[in-house]
N, C-alpha and C positions, 0 to 999 in steps of 0.2 A: 376681793380685788387686791392684788399684791402691790405694795408700794415699792418704788424704786429705792435701791440702796445708794448710798452716797457715792457719787462719781460714776455710776453706771448709766448706760444709755438705755432708753426704753426699747423693748423688743416689739417691732411693728409687724412681724411676720404673722400671717394667717394661713389657714388651710381651708380650701373649698373643694369638696368632692374629690379629695385625695390630691389636689393640686396645691403645691406650696407657692405662696406669693410672699415676696420679701416685705411687702406692706399692702394694706387693703385698697390702695388707690389704683384704679384702672381707667384708661381712656375709653370712653364709650363709643360704640359703633356709630358711624355716620358723622362723627364730629372730629375725627382724627385721621381721616383718609385711610391709607394702608399702613400708617405708622412711619414709614421711611420718609415721607414728606415733611415730618416734624423733626427729623434728627439734627437739623441745623440750629434749632431753637430750644429743643428739649433734650436733656440727657436721658435718653430712653431707658437705659438700665436702672435709673433711679425709680422708675414706676413699678408698681406691682405687676402690671400687665397692660396689654393693648388688645382691644377688641376691634378688629379691622372693619372697614366699611362693608355693608351687606353684600354678599356674593350670590349670584344666580348661576345657572348652568351655562348661560351665554351672556355676552355683554348686553347692556341696556343703556339707552340714551336718556331715560328719565322724562320728566314732564317739561312742557314748554315754560319759558319765563313769562312773568315774574314768579319766582319760586320761594323767595324769602321776604318776610316782613317783620320788622321789629315792633313789639308790643310793650305795654307797660310791664316791666320786670320779666320780660320773656321774649320769645321769638316764635313766629310761625314759619314752618317750612313744608314745602311740597316738592322735594327734589325728585321724587318718583323712583327712588332706589337705583339711581344711575350708578353703574359699576362696570368694570372691565371684564367681568365674568370669571368664574372659577379657574378655567384653564390658563387664562392670561395671568391671574394672580400667582399661580404656581410657577409660571415661567418668568414673570417680570418682577414681582415684588417679594415673594417668599425667599428667593436666594439671598437678597440683601438683608432681610430680617434675620436669616440664619447667621450671617456674618457678625451681627451685633450680639455680643455675649450677654448672657444673664437677663434675657427678656422672655416673658411668657406671652405667646401669641394665641389669641382665640379668634376663630373664624366665624363671623356672623353669616348665617345662611337663610335664604328666603326663596319662595317660589309661589306659583299661583295654582298648583295642583300638588297632591301628595307625591306624584311621580317627579315633579320638578325638584322638590326637596330631596327626594331619594337620590336622584341623579347627581345633584350638586354635592351631596355628602360623599357619594361614591368617588367623584372626581377629587375631592379634597382629601380623601383617605390616602391618596398617593403622595400627599405633600409632607415631606419631612420637616419638622420644626413647628407644626401646628400642635398646640397642647390640648385644645378642646373646641367644641362647636357651641355656638349660641344660636338657638333656633328662634327666628323672628316670626311669631305667629300672628302678627298684626296685619298680614297681607290678605287681600280679598281672595277667597276661594272661587275661581272662575267656574268650577263645576257645581257650585252651590249658589249661583246667582249673586256672587260678590260678597257674601257673608264672610266676615273675618274668621280665619281659622281659630283665633283665640277668643272669640266671643260665644262660641257654642261648645258645651262640654263634650258632646259626642264627636264633633269634628276635631277638637283638640286632642281627644283621646286617640283617635285614629292616626292623626299626624305624628304625635309623639311616639306612638308605638312603632310606626313605620320608620321614623328617623332613628330610634334606638336600635332597631333591628340591623340597620346598615352601618351605623356609626362605629368606628374603631377607636373612638376617643370619648371622654366624658361629654355628656350632653346637658347643656344649660338651656332652659326654656325661658325666653324673654316674653313676659306676659303683657298683654294690653290692659290699660286701665279702663277701657270703654266697655265695661261689663257690669252686670248687676251685683255679682259677688266675686271679688278677687280671691277670697278664701276658698271658694268652691273651685275656681279655675286652678289655683295653686295645688289643691288636693288632687284634682284630676291629672294634672301634669305629673305629680309625684307618683301616683298609682299607675300611670302609663309608662313609667320608666325613667323619668327625668332624674339626673344626678344632682342637679341644683336648679335654682330659679334666679332670674334677674328681672327686676321690675322697679319702675314702670316705664313703658314706652310712652310716646306722646299722646296727648288728648286731642280728639278731633275738634277743631275750632275754625274760625274764619274772621275776616275783617273786610269792611266795605269802605270805599272812598265816598264820602258824602257829597263831594263836588261832582264827580263823574257818575255816581251811583253804580259803579262797577266794583266787582270784588278785587281786593288787593292782590290776591293770588290767582293765577290763571286757572288753576285746578278748582277754584272756588273754596273748597275746604282744605285744611292743612293740619299739621301736627303742632300743637302748642307745647313748648318746653321752656326751661329756665326757672328762675327763683319763684315766679308766680305760682308754679304748681307744687312747690316743695311741701307745704303742709298736707296736701292731699296724698302726695307720693309717700310721705312719711307714714301716714295712717294706713295706706295700702300695704306697705312693707310690714308694718306691725301685724295687720290682719293675716297676711300670707305666712309670715314667719311662725305665727301661732297656730296655723292650720296644718303645717307639714313638719316632717322630721329632717328633711334634706336642707342643705344650706341655702341662704338667700343672699343675692347681691342687690343692694339698693341703689336707686338713681332717681333723679328728678329735682333739678334746681340746686344741686350741691355746688357751692363755690367757696367754702371756707372749711377750716379744720373742725370748727364747732358743728357745722352741718354734718360732717362725716361722723362725728361722735353721736349726734342725734340719731342718725340712721342705724348705727351699730347698737345703741341702747334699745332701739325699737326692734332689733332682732337680726339686722344684717351682719353677715360675716365679712363682707367686703362691699365696696361701693364703686360706681362708675361716674366719671366726670364728663359731661357732655357740652352743654351750651356755654359754659364758662370758657371753654377753649376758643370760642368765637370772639369774645371780647378781649381775651388774654391768651395767646397761644401757649404761654408758659404756665398756665393755671395748674395743670396737673402736677408738675414738679414743685411748684410753690406750695401747693397744699400738702405734699409729702413733708416738706420742711416745716410747715406750720404745725402739722400733726405731731411731729417729733417734739417740737417745742411745747405743744399743749400737754402731751403725756408727761414730759419732764416737769412742767409747772404744776401738774395735778398729781404728781407722784404715782403715775401708772407705769408699772413694770412691763406688763404684757397687755398689748392692746386687744388681743383676742378675748380678754376677760370682760371687755365692754359689751360684747354681743349679748343682747337680751337682758342687760343688767339694769333696765329702768326700774326705779323704785316707785311702787304704787301707794305705799302707806302715806 
């Protein structure tokens, strides 16, 4: 690990699947809208990148309320992947994102059949300014009785193979933590053509109001995110990174520069910040500043040197 020279600034740049990021801090999908909504509070070009809200081939209204519930050190959400649809994103959001110089835009993609994913990617292929696709495989496969694409190796293999065939940009597969072996699913995604991985998505969870005896979330179950899941997410990133040769983006409860360093030491090449943006809309940019200070204080010249550098002895 190279030490900083006197008076020099640490190099925060990283490379993931051939994509150059000015720093390893990305805004996570579902927590940063389509990016443009944050431009009044966050200097977007300061971030490594933006992963936009999940896009489907058509607009979706999502689940009925209540859809959010705060938990101890975390949050439950069951938004239901509400979005404006891929065509509207290209027409209404992407033109503004293109006007903002020096930002990397990654489009998160989801569907309920392989054909849904395929069609959505085909639509987005026409969008100038999109750098890569992030495949959300935590959606229920309606052709397989609701089983998540990302929870069955064969289904994951078929989906990633399909997506890779039509994608004209690098393909990042966002893995679900609700599996028996994250290492196995990471390996399957790699062998099916993924250029990189991102993990983890939310844990299936729930909350009940003891007074009314009713679920806190209309959908009954929801996704748990936030600092409460960080230790498990960190372990899963470590397991996945050591099972594959492709780069890994880590996420799950990251809210400080020290958290970022932990994930990189575990094997992540970059990270995504999600729930922290709910309690502090400026969290992503603040963490970039904190990370630069951390590297300076710890005499780290190249932050990329931290990836996989955990010491086991």
